[in-house]
N, C-alpha and C positions, 0 to 999 in steps of 0.2 A: 341197483346202486343207491338209489334214493332211500330205499328202505334200510339199507346198511347204515347210511349216514344218520338216519333217525334213531336207529338202535344205539349207535355210538353216542349220540347226543343224550339219550336217556340214561345211559350208563354214567356219562360224565356228570349229569345232573344228580343222579343218585349218590355218586361219590361226594359231590359238593355238599348236598344236604346232609349226608351222613357225617361228614367231617364237622360241619357247623353244629350238629346236634350231639356230637361227642360219641357217635356210634361207629361200629365197624361197617365199612362199605359193602361187605358181602351180603348184608341183610338189608334189602331196600326198604327205606322209610322207617326202620325200627327206631322207636323213641320219639319220632316226630308226630305231633298231634294230627288227627285226621283233617282238621280244618286247615292246618298249615300245608299239609300235603296237597289238598284240593286247590288251595290258592296258588301253590307253585305250578300245578298242572295248568291252571288257567293262564298264569303268566307265560308259561312256556308256549302254549297254543297261540297266545297273543303276540308272540315274537319278542318277549322280553330278553334282554341280554343276561349273560351269566352274572355280570356285576350287579344288576338290579335284583336278580333272584338271591344272590349272596347277601345283599343288604337286607332284603325282606326276612330271610332265614335268621340272620344275626339278630335283627330286632325282635323276632318272635321268640328266639331262644332267651334273650334277656328278659322279655316279659314273663316267660314261664319261670325263670329263676326268681324274679321279683315276687311272683305270686306264691312260690314255695316258701320264700323267706318271710312273707307276711302272715303265714299261718293258715287257718282254715279259710275256705272260700267265703267271701262276703264279709269277713272280719277286717276291721281297720287295724293296721299296724300303728300303735301309738307313736305319734310324732314322726311317722315314717315317710310322709310325702312332703318334703320341704317345698316351699314355693318355688316354681320354676321361674318366677320373676320377682323382683323386689319392688314393692309398693313404696313410694317415697313421698306422696302428696296426700295427706289426709283431707277429708272434706271439711273438718273443723267448723261444723255448723254453729253459728252464733244464734242462740235462742231469741235474742232481741230482734233478729231479722224476720222471724217467722210470724207472718200475719196472713191467714188464709184469704185468698183472693187477691193478694198483693205481692205474690212471689213468682219468680221465674227461675229456671235452671240454666246455668251457663257453664261452658267448658273452661278449661284452664287458661284459655286466651280471652275469656270474657264474652265469647259468642253465645247467643241463645241456643239452647238445645231443644228441639221440637219434641213433643210427646211421641214415644215409641216403646215397643216391647223390649228392645235391646237393653241389657243391664246398664246401670249407671257406671260410668267410667272414672278412672282415677283423675283427680283434679276438678271434678264437677263441683260447683258451688251454688249456693242459693243467693239470689239478689232480691231486694225489696223495691217495688215500684211505688210511684206517687199516686197512681190512678189504678182503679180496679182492672184486673186482667179479664178481658171479655170472654176469651176462649175457655170453654168448660174443661177441655182436655189439658190445656196449659196449666190451669189452676190445679187440676187433679195430679198432674205430673209433679208439680212443685210440692203438693201435699205428701205424695208418696216419698219424694226425696227427703222431706223434713223428717219422715218417720225412719227411713232406712239409713240415712247418713250417719247418725250416731251409732247405729248397730254395726254398720260396716267398719267404722273407725274403732269401735270397741273390740271386734274380733280380729281385724287385720293388724291394728297397731297397739292396742292397749289391753289385750286379754289378761295379762298378768296383773295389771293394776285395777281393772274393773271389778267391782264387788258383785256378788250374786244379787243383792238387792237392787243395785243400779241396773243390772241386766234385766231383771224382772220388770222394772219400771219402763225400760225402753221397749220391751216386747209385750207390754200389757195389752196394747190394741190388737196385736196378733192373737193373743189368748182369748180376748173377748169375741173375736170373729172366727175362732176355731181354725186359725191359720198356723201351721207348724206346731200343732199340739200332739201329733202322733209321731212315733219313731219305729223304724223297722230296719234291722241290720242283718237280716237273714238272706240277702240276695246272693246270687251266684258270684257276683263281682261287686266291688265297692261302688261301682257306677249305679247299681241297682238299689243301693241302700239310701235311706233318708233319715235325717235327724230332726228331732223336735227342737224348739227353742231352748228348753232346759237341757236337753241332751247334748246339743252342739257346744253350748257354753261349758258344761261340765267336762266334756271330752277335751276341748282345747285348753281349758284351764289346767287340767291334770296332766295332759300329755304333750303340750306344746303345739307349735304350728303344724297344720296339716291342710295344705292348700285346697285340694279337691273337695273334700266334704264341706269345708268352710264356705267355699264359693258356691257350691251346689245349694247349700242351705240359703245363703243370702240371695242368690238369683231367683230361686223358686219362691221365696217369701215376697220378694219385690214384685215378681210377675203376678202373683195372686192378688197382691194389693192393687196393682194397676187394673187388673180385671174387675175389681170391685168398684173402682171409682171412675174409670174412664167411661165415656159415653157408650150407649148400647150399640151404636153402629161402628165402634172401633174394631178394626180387623187385626187380630193377634196372630195371623198366619206367619209361621217362622220360615227361615230359608229352606227347610226341608219340606215345605208345603203343608204342614200340619197346623191347624188352629186349635190350641189347647183350651181356649176359652171362647167358644162360639156364642155364648150368651152373657156378655159382660154387662157392667153397669148395675150390679145388684146392691151397691151401697155398702157402707161400713157402720157397724155399731160403735159409737164413741162414748 
């Protein structure tokens, strides 16, 4: 009897997945990627409801359609990934405030933000102190912010009005230190690709907003700058338990 119920459940699951993938239910799993089929099997064994499985299959089907529309694997679809969120608060860095050793980073509420590997967030600002900041990493954090804030604003808010010469001036320190000088777009998915400074600017300038490659470029450039200027004992271990920069503090060429 139990075996019969299991068989009935499998048939129902087959019909459900076939319907969502636009296939005939008589041919089990036809049209469904092997990875999706395996995930469904894991969900079933874990006791997932039909509703949960339906939601997973629907999401997988939409992802596959999106990949097909975007062209060849690894290629970015120009202007195809509009921002899933709207940035509204530029950093608006005032160059008059920048004085190395006398700056701190604060959030949109004016609270000091401590040095960390996490990317700079919307609304972060630079403040100027009247006395020297004693902490090495606080000084370094502010230094990186002073470099990245204009770049973030240029790509997120002002890519249409920013000139190539202005962008090259902003990214000159990256170029000197061989940060973001290489580009590779041959990955199996857009997540595996990376842009150079010149490449991301040209791509966004010509094709319009594309949130994911833009933020990937900005966050990776920022993190590498931090790894160069933070102290040698700073721990860059991320939430996944990986430390991408186990030997920080190598310094910057300026």
